[in-house]
C-alpha positions as CSV (number, residue, x, y, z in Angstrom):
1,M,-23.9,-5.7,-10.2
2,Q,-24.6,-2.6,-12.2
3,L,-22.2,0.0,-13.7
4,L,-22.1,3.4,-12.2
5,N,-22.9,6.1,-14.7
6,P,-19.9,8.5,-15.5
7,P,-21.4,11.7,-13.9
8,F,-21.9,9.8,-10.6
9,Q,-18.4,8.4,-10.7
10,I,-16.9,11.8,-11.3
11,A,-19.0,13.4,-8.6
12,L,-18.2,10.7,-6.0
13,L,-14.5,10.9,-6.8
14,S,-14.5,14.6,-6.4
15,V,-16.4,14.4,-3.1
16,T,-13.9,11.7,-1.9
17,V,-10.9,14.0,-2.6
18,I,-12.5,17.0,-0.9
19,A,-13.7,15.0,2.1
20,S,-10.3,13.4,2.5
21,F,-8.6,16.9,2.3
22,C,-11.1,18.4,4.8
23,G,-10.9,15.4,7.1
24,T,-7.1,15.5,7.2
25,Y,-7.2,19.3,7.8
26,A,-9.6,18.8,10.7
27,Y,-7.6,15.9,12.1
28,R,-4.4,18.0,12.0
29,R,-5.9,20.8,14.0
30,F,-7.2,18.2,16.5
31,A,-3.9,16.5,16.8
32,L,-2.0,19.8,17.3
33,R,-4.5,20.9,19.9
34,Y,-4.1,17.7,21.9
35,A,-0.4,17.2,21.2
36,I,-0.8,14.0,19.2
37,I,2.6,14.2,17.6
38,A,5.3,11.9,16.4
39,E,8.2,11.4,18.8
40,V,11.7,12.3,17.5
41,N,13.9,9.3,18.2
42,F,16.8,7.4,16.7
43,R,14.6,6.0,13.9
44,S,13.2,9.4,13.0
45,L,14.2,11.1,9.8
46,H,12.7,14.4,11.2
47,S,14.0,16.9,13.7
48,R,10.6,18.6,14.3
49,T,7.4,17.6,15.9
50,V,4.6,16.6,13.4
51,P,1.1,15.3,14.1
52,R,0.7,11.6,13.6
53,G,-2.1,9.2,12.9
54,G,-3.6,11.2,10.0
55,G,-4.2,8.1,7.9
56,I,-7.4,7.5,9.9
57,A,-8.9,10.5,8.0
58,F,-8.5,9.2,4.5
59,A,-9.2,5.6,5.6
60,A,-12.6,6.7,7.0
61,V,-13.4,8.5,3.8
62,F,-12.6,5.4,1.7
63,F,-14.8,3.3,3.9
64,I,-17.7,5.6,3.5
65,A,-17.2,5.8,-0.3
66,T,-17.0,2.0,-0.5
67,V,-20.2,1.6,1.4
68,A,-21.8,4.2,-0.9
69,I,-21.1,2.3,-4.1
70,W,-22.1,-1.0,-2.4
71,L,-25.5,0.6,-1.6
72,F,-25.8,1.4,-5.4
73,D,-25.1,-2.3,-6.1
74,A,-21.8,-1.5,-7.9
75,I,-19.8,-3.9,-5.9
76,P,-20.8,-7.2,-4.2
77,T,-21.2,-7.5,-0.4
78,W,-18.1,-9.7,0.0
79,L,-15.9,-7.1,-1.6
80,M,-17.3,-4.3,0.5
81,L,-16.8,-6.5,3.6
82,A,-13.2,-7.4,2.6
83,I,-12.0,-4.0,1.4
84,G,-14.3,-1.5,3.1
85,C,-14.8,-3.1,6.5
86,G,-11.5,-4.9,6.5
87,G,-9.7,-1.6,5.6
88,A,-11.6,0.2,8.4
89,V,-10.4,-2.5,10.9
90,A,-6.9,-2.2,9.6
91,A,-6.9,1.6,10.0
92,T,-8.3,1.2,13.5
93,I,-5.6,-1.2,14.5
94,G,-3.0,1.1,13.2
95,F,-4.6,4.1,14.9
96,I,-4.4,2.2,18.3
97,D,-0.8,1.4,17.6
98,D,-0.1,5.1,16.8
99,F,-1.5,6.1,20.2
100,F,-0.7,3.4,22.6
101,G,1.8,1.1,20.9
102,I,1.1,-2.6,20.1
103,R,3.8,-5.2,20.8
104,A,5.3,-6.7,17.6
105,V,3.9,-10.2,18.3
106,K,0.3,-8.8,18.9
107,K,0.6,-6.6,15.8
108,L,1.7,-9.6,13.7
109,L,-1.2,-11.6,15.0
110,A,-3.6,-8.8,14.1
111,Q,-2.2,-8.6,10.6
112,G,-2.6,-12.4,10.3
113,C,-6.3,-12.1,11.3
114,L,-6.8,-9.3,8.7
115,A,-5.2,-11.5,6.0
116,L,-7.4,-14.4,7.1
117,W,-10.5,-12.2,7.0
118,S,-9.9,-11.1,3.4
119,F,-8.9,-14.7,2.3
120,I,-12.1,-16.3,3.7
121,L,-14.3,-13.7,1.9
122,F,-12.3,-14.0,-1.3
123,Y,-12.1,-17.8,-1.2
124,E,-15.8,-18.2,-1.1
125,N,-16.4,-15.7,-4.0
126,V,-13.2,-15.5,-6.0
127,Y,-10.6,-18.1,-5.2
128,A,-12.7,-21.3,-5.1
129,T,-12.3,-22.4,-8.7
130,D,-8.6,-21.6,-8.6
131,F,-7.9,-23.6,-5.5
132,D,-10.0,-26.5,-6.6
133,T,-7.4,-27.2,-9.3
134,F,-5.0,-28.1,-6.5
135,S,-5.3,-30.7,-3.9
136,G,-3.7,-31.8,-0.6
137,V,-0.4,-30.3,0.3
138,F,-0.3,-28.0,-2.8
139,Q,-3.6,-26.4,-1.8
140,V,-2.5,-25.8,1.7
141,A,0.8,-24.3,0.4
142,L,-1.1,-22.0,-1.9
143,I,-3.4,-20.9,1.0
144,L,-0.4,-20.2,3.2
145,L,1.3,-18.3,0.4
146,C,-1.8,-16.0,0.0
147,L,-1.8,-15.3,3.7
148,F,1.9,-14.7,3.7
149,V,1.6,-12.2,0.8
150,S,-1.1,-10.3,2.6
151,V,0.9,-10.0,5.8
152,W,4.1,-9.2,3.9
153,F,2.4,-6.5,1.9
154,I,1.1,-4.8,5.1
155,N,4.6,-4.8,6.5
156,M,6.1,-3.7,3.2
157,Y,3.9,-0.7,3.2
158,N,4.7,-0.1,6.8
159,F,8.4,-0.1,5.9
160,I,8.2,2.6,3.2
161,D,6.3,5.0,5.4
162,G,9.4,6.9,6.5
163,V,9.9,9.7,4.0
164,D,7.4,12.5,3.4
165,G,4.9,11.7,0.7
166,M,6.5,8.4,-0.4
167,A,3.9,6.0,0.9
168,V,0.8,7.9,0.0
169,G,2.3,8.9,-3.4
170,G,3.2,5.3,-4.0
171,A,-0.4,4.2,-3.2
172,I,-1.8,6.7,-5.8
173,Y,0.7,5.4,-8.4
174,V,-0.1,1.8,-7.7
175,C,-3.9,2.5,-8.1
176,I,-3.4,4.4,-11.3
177,A,-1.2,1.6,-12.7
178,A,-3.8,-1.0,-11.7
179,I,-6.6,0.9,-13.4
180,V,-4.6,1.2,-16.6
181,V,-3.8,-2.5,-16.7
182,L,-7.3,-3.5,-15.8
183,T,-8.5,-1.3,-18.7
184,I,-6.0,-2.9,-21.1
185,N,-7.2,-6.3,-20.0
186,G,-10.9,-5.4,-20.3
187,A,-11.5,-6.3,-16.7
188,D,-14.4,-5.4,-14.4
189,Q,-14.9,-1.6,-14.5
190,N,-16.3,-1.4,-11.0
191,L,-13.2,-3.1,-9.6
192,S,-11.2,-0.3,-11.4
193,Y,-13.4,2.2,-9.6
194,V,-12.5,0.7,-6.2
195,F,-8.9,1.5,-7.1
196,A,-10.0,5.0,-8.2
197,L,-11.7,5.6,-4.8
198,L,-8.6,4.5,-3.0
199,A,-6.5,6.8,-5.1
200,A,-8.9,9.7,-4.6
201,S,-9.0,9.3,-0.8
202,S,-5.1,9.2,-0.8
203,L,-5.0,12.2,-3.0
204,G,-6.9,14.3,-0.5
205,F,-4.2,13.5,2.1
206,L,-1.3,14.0,-0.2
207,P,-0.9,17.9,0.1
208,F,-0.5,17.5,3.9
209,N,2.2,14.8,3.5
210,L,4.3,16.2,0.7
211,P,7.8,17.4,1.8
212,P,7.9,18.9,4.3
213,A,5.0,17.0,5.8
214,S,2.6,18.8,8.1
215,V,1.0,15.5,9.2
216,F,2.1,11.8,9.2
217,M,-0.3,9.0,8.2
218,G,1.2,6.7,10.9
219,D,0.3,3.1,11.1
220,A,-3.4,4.1,10.7
221,G,-2.5,4.9,7.1
222,S,0.3,2.5,6.3
223,I,-1.5,-0.7,7.6
224,F,-4.7,0.4,5.9
225,L,-3.0,1.0,2.5
226,G,-1.0,-2.2,2.8
227,Y,-4.0,-4.3,3.7
228,C,-6.2,-2.8,0.9
229,L,-3.6,-2.9,-1.8
230,G,-2.4,-6.4,-0.8
231,S,-6.0,-7.8,-0.8
232,L,-6.7,-6.2,-4.2
233,L,-3.4,-7.6,-5.6
234,L,-4.4,-11.2,-4.6
235,A,-7.9,-10.8,-5.9
236,T,-6.9,-9.5,-9.3
237,A,-4.0,-11.9,-9.7
238,L,-6.0,-15.1,-8.8
239,Q,-8.8,-14.0,-11.1
240,G,-6.3,-13.4,-13.9
241,Q,-7.2,-9.8,-14.3
242,I,-3.6,-8.6,-13.5
243,S,-0.8,-11.1,-13.8
244,V,1.7,-11.7,-11.0
245,W,4.5,-10.5,-13.4
246,T,2.6,-7.2,-14.0
247,W,2.1,-6.7,-10.3
248,I,5.9,-7.2,-9.8
249,A,6.6,-4.7,-12.5
250,I,4.2,-2.2,-10.9
251,L,5.8,-2.7,-7.5
252,G,9.3,-3.1,-8.7
253,Y,10.9,-0.3,-6.6
254,F,9.1,-1.2,-3.4
255,I,9.7,-5.0,-3.7
256,G,13.3,-4.4,-4.7
257,D,14.0,-2.1,-1.8
258,T,12.2,-3.9,1.0
259,T,13.3,-7.5,0.0
260,T,16.9,-6.6,-0.7
261,T,17.1,-4.7,2.6
262,G,15.6,-7.7,4.5
263,V,17.9,-10.3,2.9
264,Y,21.0,-8.1,3.5
265,R,20.1,-7.6,7.2
266,L,19.3,-11.3,7.6
267,F,22.9,-12.3,6.6
268,F,25.0,-9.3,7.7
269,V,23.3,-7.8,10.7
270,K,23.3,-9.6,14.1
271,R,19.9,-8.2,15.3
272,W,18.4,-8.3,11.8
273,Y,14.9,-8.4,13.2
274,G,15.2,-5.2,15.3
275,V,13.8,-1.8,14.4
276,H,16.0,0.1,12.0
277,R,16.2,2.9,9.4
278,S,18.6,1.3,6.9
279,H,16.5,1.3,3.7
280,A,18.2,3.1,0.8
281,Y,15.6,5.8,0.6
282,Q,16.0,6.4,4.4
283,N,19.8,6.6,4.1
284,L,19.6,9.0,1.2
285,A,17.0,11.2,2.9
286,R,19.3,11.4,5.9
287,I,22.5,11.9,4.0
288,L,21.0,14.5,1.6
289,N,18.9,16.0,4.4
290,N,16.2,16.3,1.8
291,H,13.0,14.2,1.6
292,A,11.8,15.9,-1.6
293,R,14.6,14.6,-3.7
294,V,14.0,11.0,-2.6
295,T,10.2,11.2,-2.9
296,Y,10.1,12.9,-6.3
297,G,13.0,10.7,-7.5
298,T,10.9,7.6,-6.7
299,A,7.9,9.1,-8.4
300,I,10.0,9.6,-11.6
301,Y,11.2,6.0,-11.3
302,H,7.5,4.9,-11.2
303,A,6.3,7.1,-14.0
304,L,9.1,6.7,-16.5
305,W,10.3,3.1,-15.8
306,A,8.0,0.9,-13.7
307,M,4.7,2.0,-15.3
308,P,5.8,1.5,-18.9
309,L,7.1,-1.9,-18.1
310,A,3.8,-2.8,-16.4
311,I,1.9,-1.7,-19.4
312,W,4.3,-3.7,-21.7
313,S,3.7,-6.8,-19.6
314,A,-0.1,-6.4,-19.9
315,V,0.0,-5.8,-23.7
316,D,2.4,-8.6,-24.3
317,P,2.0,-11.2,-21.4
318,G,4.8,-13.3,-22.8
319,K,7.3,-10.5,-21.8
320,G,5.9,-10.4,-18.3
321,P,9.0,-12.1,-16.6
322,L,11.4,-9.8,-18.5
323,A,9.4,-6.7,-17.6
324,A,9.2,-7.7,-14.0
325,S,13.0,-8.3,-13.9
326,L,13.7,-4.9,-15.5
327,S,11.5,-3.1,-13.0
328,L,13.2,-4.9,-10.1
329,G,16.8,-4.7,-11.3
330,P,17.6,-1.0,-10.8
331,A,15.8,-0.9,-7.4
332,V,17.8,-3.9,-6.2
333,L,21.1,-2.4,-7.3
334,W,20.2,0.9,-5.8
335,T,19.5,-0.7,-2.5
336,V,22.7,-2.7,-2.5
337,R,24.6,0.5,-3.1
338,F,22.8,2.8,-0.7
339,G,20.9,0.4,1.7
340,P,22.0,-1.3,4.9
341,R,25.7,-1.2,4.2
342,L,25.6,2.6,4.7
343,S,23.7,2.3,7.9
344,S,25.0,1.6,11.4
345,D,21.7,0.1,12.7
């Protein structure tokens, strides 16, 4: 593998942002012309019609950019297949779901296949030495845990795509945090560049999704982002480039909200597995009738609380568990206060 020179990196990032912006603009016009819009129903936090499925635009741009740096020998074939091609398939599955709807069982099966695809590619090229230190039932348990994390991450990202700008803004934040930590840890620069391309493609979509959103990413975007970020999380964690504690610190708000909501519903809601809009951020967006406050409030939480804690855990690994706990704590308490207990579904 060879390092990309800085001028080329900057040029490709710039082209990626512009292509994503133009692609989203073109898709929005197409969606409006052919009435490809999000339905307003009991789960909606919107009262107006908005084009959906826009995630396919920035997912396509990321795929092309990933293939481009692979052609320049900046990333190995297995990573291009796992993140580039796997991400394209994830976006396609989400796009089909946006248009025609996919039953929950079939969608879960598709997510499992995506997780297995990335795991097989990573196992042969990244995980093997890590898994060889285990044997028998422990190795099987670790494999199942990796597959579970991948599927859970896809669904976690699907859960947070309900408030304007929150999911795509969160993806940009996660990528930036990962790049900072990888730099601190002296990890592979080209892997950092993959995160940078994912952030750049998301950035081109962001202006259309900020409150009030003029286009929704839909499952095409949320499944794509969840798959790519989940796969990169496992790859960096198992290679020791970003510790599990640092990842928890980075993702403190998202993990705290989705996990606390899920546990609460499991114990206190009869049909806990049903569709709902009872996350804290959803309740607050509905009560305040303001997506911007929730989205920008979450961004402030990430910038002023979660990011510094993630950096601290990278600089001083021994403080990783404490940093992760501090990142999770406020999000958990916030969700207990404003989450499912304030919702009727």
